[in-house]
Gaussian input, Z-matrix of N, CA and C with variables (Angstrom, degrees):
# hf/3-21g

backbone

0 1
 N
 C     1     B1
 C     2     B2     1     A1
 N     3     B3     2     A2     1     D1
 C     4     B4     3     A3     2     D2
 C     5     B5     4     A4     3     D3
 N     6     B6     5     A5     4     D4
 C     7     B7     6     A6     5     D5
 C     8     B8     7     A7     6     D6
 N     9     B9     8     A8     7     D7
 C    10    B10     9     A9     8     D8
 C    11    B11    10    A10     9     D9
 N    12    B12    11    A11    10    D10
 C    13    B13    12    A12    11    D11
 C    14    B14    13    A13    12    D12
 N    15    B15    14    A14    13    D13
 C    16    B16    15    A15    14    D14
 C    17    B17    16    A16    15    D15
 N    18    B18    17    A17    16    D16
 C    19    B19    18    A18    17    D17
 C    20    B20    19    A19    18    D18
 N    21    B21    20    A20    19    D19
 C    22    B22    21    A21    20    D20
 C    23    B23    22    A22    21    D21
 N    24    B24    23    A23    22    D22
 C    25    B25    24    A24    23    D23
 C    26    B26    25    A25    24    D24
 N    27    B27    26    A26    25    D25
 C    28    B28    27    A27    26    D26
 C    29    B29    28    A28    27    D27
 N    30    B30    29    A29    28    D28
 C    31    B31    30    A30    29    D29
 C    32    B32    31    A31    30    D30
 N    33    B33    32    A32    31    D31
 C    34    B34    33    A33    32    D32
 C    35    B35    34    A34    33    D33
 N    36    B36    35    A35    34    D34
 C    37    B37    36    A36    35    D35
 C    38    B38    37    A37    36    D36
 N    39    B39    38    A38    37    D37
 C    40    B40    39    A39    38    D38
 C    41    B41    40    A40    39    D39
 N    42    B42    41    A41    40    D40
 C    43    B43    42    A42    41    D41
 C    44    B44    43    A43    42    D42
 N    45    B45    44    A44    43    D43
 C    46    B46    45    A45    44    D44
 C    47    B47    46    A46    45    D45
 N    48    B48    47    A47    46    D46
 C    49    B49    48    A48    47    D47
 C    50    B50    49    A49    48    D48
 N    51    B51    50    A50    49    D49
 C    52    B52    51    A51    50    D50
 C    53    B53    52    A52    51    D51
 N    54    B54    53    A53    52    D52
 C    55    B55    54    A54    53    D53
 C    56    B56    55    A55    54    D54
 N    57    B57    56    A56    55    D55
 C    58    B58    57    A57    56    D56
 C    59    B59    58    A58    57    D57
 N    60    B60    59    A59    58    D58
 C    61    B61    60    A60    59    D59
 C    62    B62    61    A61    60    D60
 N    63    B63    62    A62    61    D61
 C    64    B64    63    A63    62    D62
 C    65    B65    64    A64    63    D63
 N    66    B66    65    A65    64    D64
 C    67    B67    66    A66    65    D65
 C    68    B68    67    A67    66    D66
 N    69    B69    68    A68    67    D67
 C    70    B70    69    A69    68    D68
 C    71    B71    70    A70    69    D69
 N    72    B72    71    A71    70    D70
 C    73    B73    72    A72    71    D71
 C    74    B74    73    A73    72    D72
 N    75    B75    74    A74    73    D73
 C    76    B76    75    A75    74    D74
 C    77    B77    76    A76    75    D75
 N    78    B78    77    A77    76    D76
 C    79    B79    78    A78    77    D77
 C    80    B80    79    A79    78    D78
 N    81    B81    80    A80    79    D79
 C    82    B82    81    A81    80    D80
 C    83    B83    82    A82    81    D81
 N    84    B84    83    A83    82    D82
 C    85    B85    84    A84    83    D83
 C    86    B86    85    A85    84    D84
 N    87    B87    86    A86    85    D85
 C    88    B88    87    A87    86    D86
 C    89    B89    88    A88    87    D87
 N    90    B90    89    A89    88    D88
 C    91    B91    90    A90    89    D89
 C    92    B92    91    A91    90    D90
 N    93    B93    92    A92    91    D91
 C    94    B94    93    A93    92    D92
 C    95    B95    94    A94    93    D93
 N    96    B96    95    A95    94    D94
 C    97    B97    96    A96    95    D95
 C    98    B98    97    A97    96    D96
 N    99    B99    98    A98    97    D97
 C   100   B100    99    A99    98    D98
 C   101   B101   100   A100    99    D99
 N   102   B102   101   A101   100   D100
 C   103   B103   102   A102   101   D101
 C   104   B104   103   A103   102   D102
 N   105   B105   104   A104   103   D103
 C   106   B106   105   A105   104   D104
 C   107   B107   106   A106   105   D105
 N   108   B108   107   A107   106   D106
 C   109   B109   108   A108   107   D107
 C   110   B110   109   A109   108   D108
 N   111   B111   110   A110   109   D109
 C   112   B112   111   A111   110   D110
 C   113   B113   112   A112   111   D111
 N   114   B114   113   A113   112   D112
 C   115   B115   114   A114   113   D113
 C   116   B116   115   A115   114   D114
 N   117   B117   116   A116   115   D115
 C   118   B118   117   A117   116   D116
 C   119   B119   118   A118   117   D117
 N   120   B120   119   A119   118   D118
 C   121   B121   120   A120   119   D119
 C   122   B122   121   A121   120   D120
 N   123   B123   122   A122   121   D121
 C   124   B124   123   A123   122   D122
 C   125   B125   124   A124   123   D123
 N   126   B126   125   A125   124   D124
 C   127   B127   126   A126   125   D125
 C   128   B128   127   A127   126   D126
 N   129   B129   128   A128   127   D127
 C   130   B130   129   A129   128   D128
 C   131   B131   130   A130   129   D129
 N   132   B132   131   A131   130   D130
 C   133   B133   132   A132   131   D131
 C   134   B134   133   A133   132   D132
 N   135   B135   134   A134   133   D133
 C   136   B136   135   A135   134   D134
 C   137   B137   136   A136   135   D135
 N   138   B138   137   A137   136   D136
 C   139   B139   138   A138   137   D137
 C   140   B140   139   A139   138   D138
 N   141   B141   140   A140   139   D139
 C   142   B142   141   A141   140   D140
 C   143   B143   142   A142   141   D141
 N   144   B144   143   A143   142   D142
 C   145   B145   144   A144   143   D143
 C   146   B146   145   A145   144   D144
 N   147   B147   146   A146   145   D145
 C   148   B148   147   A147   146   D146
 C   149   B149   148   A148   147   D147
 N   150   B150   149   A149   148   D148
 C   151   B151   150   A150   149   D149
 C   152   B152   151   A151   150   D150
 N   153   B153   152   A152   151   D151
 C   154   B154   153   A153   152   D152
 C   155   B155   154   A154   153   D153
 N   156   B156   155   A155   154   D154
 C   157   B157   156   A156   155   D155
 C   158   B158   157   A157   156   D156
 N   159   B159   158   A158   157   D157
 C   160   B160   159   A159   158   D158
 C   161   B161   160   A160   159   D159
 N   162   B162   161   A161   160   D160
 C   163   B163   162   A162   161   D161
 C   164   B164   163   A163   162   D162
 N   165   B165   164   A164   163   D163
 C   166   B166   165   A165   164   D164
 C   167   B167   166   A166   165   D165
 N   168   B168   167   A167   166   D166
 C   169   B169   168   A168   167   D167
 C   170   B170   169   A169   168   D168
 N   171   B171   170   A170   169   D169
 C   172   B172   171   A171   170   D170
 C   173   B173   172   A172   171   D171
 N   174   B174   173   A173   172   D172
 C   175   B175   174   A174   173   D173
 C   176   B176   175   A175   174   D174
 N   177   B177   176   A176   175   D175
 C   178   B178   177   A177   176   D176
 C   179   B179   178   A178   177   D177
 N   180   B180   179   A179   178   D178
 C   181   B181   180   A180   179   D179
 C   182   B182   181   A181   180   D180
 N   183   B183   182   A182   181   D181
 C   184   B184   183   A183   182   D182
 C   185   B185   184   A184   183   D183
 N   186   B186   185   A185   184   D184
 C   187   B187   186   A186   185   D185
 C   188   B188   187   A187   186   D186
 N   189   B189   188   A188   187   D187
 C   190   B190   189   A189   188   D188
 C   191   B191   190   A190   189   D189
 N   192   B192   191   A191   190   D190
 C   193   B193   192   A192   191   D191
 C   194   B194   193   A193   192   D192
 N   195   B195   194   A194   193   D193
 C   196   B196   195   A195   194   D194
 C   197   B197   196   A196   195   D195
 N   198   B198   197   A197   196   D196
 C   199   B199   198   A198   197   D197
 C   200   B200   199   A199   198   D198
 N   201   B201   200   A200   199   D199
 C   202   B202   201   A201   200   D200
 C   203   B203   202   A202   201   D201
 N   204   B204   203   A203   202   D202
 C   205   B205   204   A204   203   D203
 C   206   B206   205   A205   204   D204
 N   207   B207   206   A206   205   D205
 C   208   B208   207   A207   206   D206
 C   209   B209   208   A208   207   D207
 N   210   B210   209   A209   208   D208
 C   211   B211   210   A210   209   D209
 C   212   B212   211   A211   210   D210
 N   213   B213   212   A212   211   D211
 C   214   B214   213   A213   212   D212
 C   215   B215   214   A214   213   D213
 N   216   B216   215   A215   214   D214
 C   217   B217   216   A216   215   D215
 C   218   B218   217   A217   216   D216
 N   219   B219   218   A218   217   D217
 C   220   B220   219   A219   218   D218
 C   221   B221   220   A220   219   D219
 N   222   B222   221   A221   220   D220
 C   223   B223   222   A222   221   D221
 C   224   B224   223   A223   222   D222
 N   225   B225   224   A224   223   D223
 C   226   B226   225   A225   224   D224
 C   227   B227   226   A226   225   D225
 N   228   B228   227   A227   226   D226
 C   229   B229   228   A228   227   D227
 C   230   B230   229   A229   228   D228
 N   231   B231   230   A230   229   D229
 C   232   B232   231   A231   230   D230
 C   233   B233   232   A232   231   D231
 N   234   B234   233   A233   232   D232
 C   235   B235   234   A234   233   D233
 C   236   B236   235   A235   234   D234
 N   237   B237   236   A236   235   D235
 C   238   B238   237   A237   236   D236
 C   239   B239   238   A238   237   D237
 N   240   B240   239   A239   238   D238
 C   241   B241   240   A240   239   D239
 C   242   B242   241   A241   240   D240
 N   243   B243   242   A242   241   D241
 C   244   B244   243   A243   242   D242
 C   245   B245   244   A244   243   D243
 N   246   B246   245   A245   244   D244
 C   247   B247   246   A246   245   D245
 C   248   B248   247   A247   246   D246
 N   249   B249   248   A248   247   D247
 C   250   B250   249   A249   248   D248
 C   251   B251   250   A250   249   D249
 N   252   B252   251   A251   250   D250
 C   253   B253   252   A252   251   D251
 C   254   B254   253   A253   252   D252
 N   255   B255   254   A254   253   D253
 C   256   B256   255   A255   254   D254
 C   257   B257   256   A256   255   D255
 N   258   B258   257   A257   256   D256
 C   259   B259   258   A258   257   D257
 C   260   B260   259   A259   258   D258
 N   261   B261   260   A260   259   D259
 C   262   B262   261   A261   260   D260
 C   263   B263   262   A262   261   D261
 N   264   B264   263   A263   262   D262
 C   265   B265   264   A264   263   D263
 C   266   B266   265   A265   264   D264
 N   267   B267   266   A266   265   D265
 C   268   B268   267   A267   266   D266
 C   269   B269   268   A268   267   D267
 N   270   B270   269   A269   268   D268
 C   271   B271   270   A270   269   D269
 C   272   B272   271   A271   270   D270
 N   273   B273   272   A272   271   D271
 C   274   B274   273   A273   272   D272
 C   275   B275   274   A274   273   D273
 N   276   B276   275   A275   274   D274
 C   277   B277   276   A276   275   D275
 C   278   B278   277   A277   276   D276

   B1=1.4501
   B2=1.5326
   B3=1.3316
   B4=1.4595
   B5=1.5283
   B6=1.3100
   B7=1.4604
   B8=1.5245
   B9=1.3200
   B10=1.4572
   B11=1.5198
   B12=1.3287
   B13=1.4674
   B14=1.5213
   B15=1.3341
   B16=1.4565
   B17=1.5291
   B18=1.3315
   B19=1.4589
   B20=1.5244
   B21=1.3148
   B22=1.4632
   B23=1.5173
   B24=1.3178
   B25=1.4691
   B26=1.5216
   B27=1.3159
   B28=1.4690
   B29=1.5242
   B30=1.3148
   B31=1.4649
   B32=1.5252
   B33=1.3314
   B34=1.4600
   B35=1.5253
   B36=1.3188
   B37=1.4647
   B38=1.5226
   B39=1.2887
   B40=1.4636
   B41=1.5284
   B42=1.3497
   B43=1.4685
   B44=1.5251
   B45=1.3329
   B46=1.4678
   B47=1.5237
   B48=1.3434
   B49=1.4705
   B50=1.5191
   B51=1.3159
   B52=1.4536
   B53=1.5259
   B54=1.3069
   B55=1.4572
   B56=1.5232
   B57=1.3288
   B58=1.4596
   B59=1.5222
   B60=1.3304
   B61=1.4587
   B62=1.5195
   B63=1.3234
   B64=1.4602
   B65=1.5247
   B66=1.3330
   B67=1.4649
   B68=1.5247
   B69=1.3295
   B70=1.4597
   B71=1.5356
   B72=1.3166
   B73=1.4633
   B74=1.5253
   B75=1.3143
   B76=1.4640
   B77=1.5236
   B78=1.3019
   B79=1.4636
   B80=1.5174
   B81=1.3084
   B82=1.4547
   B83=1.5158
   B84=1.3317
   B85=1.4718
   B86=1.5291
   B87=1.3065
   B88=1.4640
   B89=1.5214
   B90=1.3177
   B91=1.4598
   B92=1.5163
   B93=1.3308
   B94=1.4557
   B95=1.5161
   B96=1.3276
   B97=1.4630
   B98=1.5151
   B99=1.3088
   B100=1.4602
   B101=1.5176
   B102=1.3148
   B103=1.4586
   B104=1.5256
   B105=1.3590
   B106=1.4631
   B107=1.5265
   B108=1.3229
   B109=1.4610
   B110=1.5165
   B111=1.3084
   B112=1.4538
   B113=1.5181
   B114=1.3336
   B115=1.4654
   B116=1.5207
   B117=1.3296
   B118=1.4672
   B119=1.5314
   B120=1.3376
   B121=1.4580
   B122=1.5331
   B123=1.3158
   B124=1.4699
   B125=1.5243
   B126=1.3308
   B127=1.4602
   B128=1.5168
   B129=1.3239
   B130=1.4628
   B131=1.5227
   B132=1.3331
   B133=1.4597
   B134=1.5209
   B135=1.3096
   B136=1.4579
   B137=1.5236
   B138=1.3178
   B139=1.4622
   B140=1.5192
   B141=1.3099
   B142=1.4590
   B143=1.5146
   B144=1.3238
   B145=1.4643
   B146=1.5224
   B147=1.3175
   B148=1.4618
   B149=1.5165
   B150=1.3300
   B151=1.4581
   B152=1.5182
   B153=1.3197
   B154=1.4582
   B155=1.5217
   B156=1.3213
   B157=1.4683
   B158=1.5322
   B159=1.3449
   B160=1.4668
   B161=1.5212
   B162=1.3162
   B163=1.4557
   B164=1.5317
   B165=1.3238
   B166=1.4570
   B167=1.5273
   B168=1.3158
   B169=1.4620
   B170=1.5283
   B171=1.3285
   B172=1.4586
   B173=1.5238
   B174=1.3337
   B175=1.4639
   B176=1.5246
   B177=1.3021
   B178=1.4591
   B179=1.5243
   B180=1.3397
   B181=1.4595
   B182=1.5216
   B183=1.3232
   B184=1.4573
   B185=1.5221
   B186=1.3417
   B187=1.4619
   B188=1.5221
   B189=1.3347
   B190=1.4558
   B191=1.5242
   B192=1.3461
   B193=1.4750
   B194=1.5237
   B195=1.3262
   B196=1.4648
   B197=1.5222
   B198=1.3271
   B199=1.4582
   B200=1.5234
   B201=1.3097
   B202=1.4633
   B203=1.5236
   B204=1.3206
   B205=1.4613
   B206=1.5209
   B207=1.3253
   B208=1.4573
   B209=1.5159
   B210=1.3298
   B211=1.4521
   B212=1.5107
   B213=1.3205
   B214=1.4602
   B215=1.5277
   B216=1.2908
   B217=1.4592
   B218=1.5212
   B219=1.3158
   B220=1.4623
   B221=1.5309
   B222=1.3245
   B223=1.4608
   B224=1.5169
   B225=1.3031
   B226=1.4599
   B227=1.5236
   B228=1.3274
   B229=1.4582
   B230=1.5140
   B231=1.3204
   B232=1.4570
   B233=1.5221
   B234=1.3288
   B235=1.4610
   B236=1.5208
   B237=1.3013
   B238=1.4641
   B239=1.5293
   B240=1.3192
   B241=1.4676
   B242=1.5252
   B243=1.3282
   B244=1.4606
   B245=1.5186
   B246=1.3112
   B247=1.4638
   B248=1.5152
   B249=1.3132
   B250=1.4615
   B251=1.5353
   B252=1.3336
   B253=1.4624
   B254=1.5214
   B255=1.3311
   B256=1.4599
   B257=1.5233
   B258=1.3301
   B259=1.4636
   B260=1.5251
   B261=1.3170
   B262=1.4605
   B263=1.5218
   B264=1.3311
   B265=1.4585
   B266=1.5187
   B267=1.3112
   B268=1.4619
   B269=1.5271
   B270=1.3428
   B271=1.4601
   B272=1.5145
   B273=1.3013
   B274=1.4654
   B275=1.5158
   B276=1.2952
   B277=1.4434
   B278=1.4840
   A1=108.25
   A2=117.94
   A3=120.73
   A4=111.67
   A5=117.15
   A6=122.26
   A7=110.44
   A8=116.90
   A9=122.09
   A10=114.72
   A11=118.52
   A12=120.91
   A13=110.15
   A14=116.01
   A15=120.82
   A16=111.46
   A17=117.49
   A18=122.10
   A19=109.33
   A20=115.95
   A21=120.82
   A22=109.65
   A23=116.61
   A24=122.80
   A25=112.08
   A26=116.63
   A27=121.88
   A28=112.81
   A29=117.60
   A30=119.62
   A31=112.09
   A32=118.26
   A33=121.72
   A34=113.32
   A35=118.15
   A36=121.13
   A37=111.92
   A38=117.47
   A39=122.48
   A40=108.99
   A41=119.12
   A42=121.17
   A43=113.97
   A44=117.22
   A45=119.51
   A46=112.37
   A47=117.51
   A48=121.46
   A49=110.56
   A50=121.72
   A51=124.64
   A52=110.41
   A53=115.27
   A54=121.06
   A55=110.17
   A56=117.02
   A57=120.72
   A58=109.24
   A59=115.53
   A60=120.93
   A61=108.76
   A62=117.76
   A63=120.38
   A64=112.58
   A65=118.68
   A66=120.70
   A67=111.43
   A68=117.64
   A69=122.32
   A70=113.38
   A71=118.69
   A72=120.58
   A73=113.41
   A74=118.56
   A75=121.03
   A76=113.27
   A77=117.50
   A78=120.45
   A79=113.40
   A80=117.42
   A81=121.92
   A82=109.18
   A83=117.93
   A84=119.30
   A85=111.21
   A86=115.23
   A87=121.52
   A88=107.26
   A89=116.37
   A90=120.07
   A91=110.09
   A92=115.29
   A93=121.20
   A94=106.00
   A95=115.12
   A96=119.83
   A97=109.34
   A98=115.69
   A99=122.76
   A100=108.71
   A101=117.19
   A102=122.39
   A103=105.81
   A104=117.74
   A105=120.60
   A106=112.54
   A107=115.59
   A108=122.83
   A109=108.47
   A110=116.98
   A111=121.54
   A112=112.82
   A113=115.61
   A114=120.96
   A115=113.29
   A116=118.82
   A117=122.84
   A118=108.75
   A119=117.17
   A120=119.87
   A121=116.03
   A122=119.01
   A123=120.97
   A124=111.85
   A125=115.28
   A126=122.93
   A127=108.64
   A128=117.36
   A129=123.20
   A130=106.22
   A131=116.09
   A132=121.13
   A133=110.34
   A134=116.09
   A135=121.54
   A136=110.80
   A137=117.35
   A138=121.72
   A139=108.14
   A140=116.29
   A141=122.29
   A142=107.67
   A143=115.57
   A144=120.12
   A145=107.41
   A146=115.43
   A147=122.13
   A148=107.24
   A149=116.63
   A150=121.27
   A151=109.25
   A152=116.21
   A153=122.89
   A154=107.52
   A155=117.04
   A156=123.69
   A157=111.46
   A158=117.90
   A159=119.97
   A160=114.63
   A161=118.45
   A162=121.43
   A163=112.60
   A164=116.20
   A165=121.27
   A166=111.31
   A167=116.20
   A168=121.73
   A169=109.85
   A170=117.12
   A171=122.90
   A172=110.73
   A173=117.44
   A174=120.00
   A175=110.32
   A176=116.06
   A177=123.45
   A178=107.70
   A179=116.94
   A180=122.00
   A181=110.23
   A182=115.73
   A183=122.82
   A184=108.78
   A185=115.81
   A186=122.08
   A187=108.89
   A188=116.28
   A189=120.70
   A190=107.59
   A191=118.26
   A192=120.89
   A193=114.13
   A194=118.44
   A195=120.81
   A196=112.65
   A197=117.30
   A198=120.17
   A199=113.30
   A200=118.73
   A201=120.53
   A202=111.50
   A203=119.00
   A204=121.79
   A205=109.83
   A206=116.00
   A207=120.77
   A208=109.64
   A209=115.89
   A210=119.79
   A211=112.61
   A212=114.01
   A213=120.88
   A214=109.87
   A215=116.89
   A216=121.10
   A217=113.22
   A218=118.14
   A219=122.05
   A220=109.48
   A221=115.73
   A222=122.31
   A223=108.68
   A224=115.17
   A225=121.03
   A226=106.89
   A227=115.69
   A228=121.36
   A229=110.30
   A230=116.19
   A231=122.10
   A232=108.73
   A233=115.72
   A234=122.16
   A235=108.06
   A236=117.77
   A237=122.01
   A238=111.58
   A239=118.10
   A240=121.65
   A241=113.26
   A242=118.38
   A243=119.39
   A244=114.58
   A245=119.06
   A246=122.06
   A247=112.52
   A248=116.23
   A249=121.20
   A250=113.19
   A251=117.86
   A252=120.77
   A253=110.98
   A254=116.34
   A255=122.33
   A256=107.57
   A257=116.39
   A258=120.87
   A259=110.32
   A260=114.65
   A261=122.02
   A262=109.66
   A263=115.53
   A264=122.39
   A265=108.47
   A266=116.32
   A267=121.26
   A268=110.25
   A269=116.11
   A270=123.44
   A271=107.96
   A272=118.24
   A273=121.55
   A274=109.08
   A275=115.23
   A276=117.18
   A277=112.86
   D1=133.27
   D2=177.92
   D3=-59.93
   D4=144.95
   D5=179.66
   D6=-58.10
   D7=134.23
   D8=176.96
   D9=80.21
   D10=5.10
   D11=-178.83
   D12=-70.01
   D13=142.40
   D14=178.48
   D15=-126.66
   D16=24.97
   D17=179.43
   D18=-126.72
   D19=157.76
   D20=174.64
   D21=-71.49
   D22=145.26
   D23=177.10
   D24=56.21
   D25=42.56
   D26=-175.42
   D27=-57.64
   D28=-29.59
   D29=-179.51
   D30=-63.92
   D31=-18.91
   D32=-179.72
   D33=-98.73
   D34=-13.75
   D35=-176.71
   D36=-124.83
   D37=26.51
   D38=-179.45
   D39=-76.47
   D40=112.31
   D41=-176.19
   D42=-68.99
   D43=-4.87
   D44=178.10
   D45=-82.50
   D46=-15.36
   D47=-174.99
   D48=-134.17
   D49=100.61
   D50=-5.96
   D51=-73.40
   D52=157.18
   D53=-177.99
   D54=-62.97
   D55=126.78
   D56=176.86
   D57=-76.42
   D58=149.66
   D59=-175.83
   D60=-130.37
   D61=126.38
   D62=-178.99
   D63=-69.54
   D64=-11.54
   D65=175.17
   D66=-63.11
   D67=-20.95
   D68=-177.68
   D69=-92.20
   D70=2.61
   D71=-174.79
   D72=-59.22
   D73=-34.19
   D74=-178.21
   D75=-88.52
   D76=-3.29
   D77=-177.75
   D78=-88.62
   D79=-16.83
   D80=-176.08
   D81=-128.75
   D82=149.63
   D83=-179.21
   D84=-68.29
   D85=143.39
   D86=173.98
   D87=-103.42
   D88=131.95
   D89=-178.43
   D90=-158.61
   D91=163.73
   D92=168.08
   D93=-116.01
   D94=150.99
   D95=-176.65
   D96=-136.21
   D97=133.40
   D98=176.52
   D99=-86.55
   D100=130.95
   D101=170.44
   D102=-106.56
   D103=96.68
   D104=-173.54
   D105=-58.97
   D106=130.55
   D107=176.47
   D108=-146.00
   D109=150.07
   D110=175.65
   D111=84.49
   D112=-172.53
   D113=-175.51
   D114=-84.25
   D115=-23.21
   D116=178.35
   D117=-133.64
   D118=74.73
   D119=-171.81
   D120=-83.19
   D121=-7.23
   D122=-173.94
   D123=-64.61
   D124=147.69
   D125=173.58
   D126=-113.05
   D127=136.20
   D128=171.21
   D129=-108.41
   D130=107.88
   D131=-176.24
   D132=-95.68
   D133=123.19
   D134=175.24
   D135=-105.37
   D136=-20.72
   D137=177.90
   D138=-162.79
   D139=135.71
   D140=176.12
   D141=-136.52
   D142=129.29
   D143=175.71
   D144=-142.89
   D145=126.51
   D146=176.48
   D147=-114.86
   D148=126.41
   D149=179.23
   D150=-117.89
   D151=126.61
   D152=176.80
   D153=-98.44
   D154=129.22
   D155=-177.99
   D156=57.74
   D157=57.41
   D158=-175.22
   D159=-62.64
   D160=-26.74
   D161=-178.44
   D162=-89.57
   D163=-3.22
   D164=-175.60
   D165=-89.09
   D166=160.03
   D167=172.21
   D168=-66.64
   D169=-24.08
   D170=-175.64
   D171=-112.13
   D172=56.38
   D173=178.95
   D174=-78.10
   D175=155.16
   D176=-178.54
   D177=-127.78
   D178=128.94
   D179=-176.56
   D180=-115.94
   D181=135.87
   D182=178.28
   D183=-125.04
   D184=133.96
   D185=178.84
   D186=-144.55
   D187=172.21
   D188=171.18
   D189=-104.10
   D190=123.02
   D191=-175.54
   D192=-55.81
   D193=-28.94
   D194=-178.16
   D195=-72.22
   D196=-13.42
   D197=-177.01
   D198=-111.48
   D199=6.48
   D200=-175.26
   D201=-71.78
   D202=-43.53
   D203=178.75
   D204=-89.91
   D205=153.45
   D206=176.13
   D207=-88.21
   D208=161.47
   D209=175.17
   D210=136.37
   D211=172.76
   D212=179.72
   D213=-61.06
   D214=137.53
   D215=179.34
   D216=81.76
   D217=6.83
   D218=-179.90
   D219=-102.05
   D220=50.18
   D221=177.55
   D222=-135.27
   D223=147.98
   D224=173.91
   D225=-129.79
   D226=128.46
   D227=178.03
   D228=-96.19
   D229=137.82
   D230=172.81
   D231=-117.76
   D232=133.33
   D233=178.51
   D234=-166.54
   D235=159.17
   D236=179.89
   D237=-60.03
   D238=-27.57
   D239=-177.72
   D240=-77.65
   D241=-25.75
   D242=-175.04
   D243=-140.14
   D244=19.73
   D245=173.63
   D246=124.72
   D247=133.72
   D248=-176.81
   D249=-115.92
   D250=2.07
   D251=-174.83
   D252=-126.03
   D253=136.91
   D254=174.68
   D255=-125.46
   D256=117.15
   D257=179.25
   D258=-80.69
   D259=148.09
   D260=-177.18
   D261=-118.59
   D262=151.31
   D263=-179.82
   D264=-114.92
   D265=146.37
   D266=-179.17
   D267=-74.06
   D268=130.45
   D269=176.60
   D270=-133.65
   D271=81.80
   D272=177.31
   D273=-88.43
   D274=144.78
   D275=178.12
   D276=169.08

């Protein structure tokens, strides 16, 4: 296991091998995915934001445009019955 790892099977998910490159962020879709487990696995998402390199001068932010503002109807449900994936769009700024 790589030093300082805090995940299971770290030898298989080590982002240093091969080294990940932020130049590829726009080449592949960004999304979150629900893996349903348990008796009530659904997620009700009111806001999702993923930031790559948050402490860097060159951070990259991904969100879903439908969830940026608050208000009624600004929720997306994920569940095995009606969809487990939410795609995100890049919002740098």
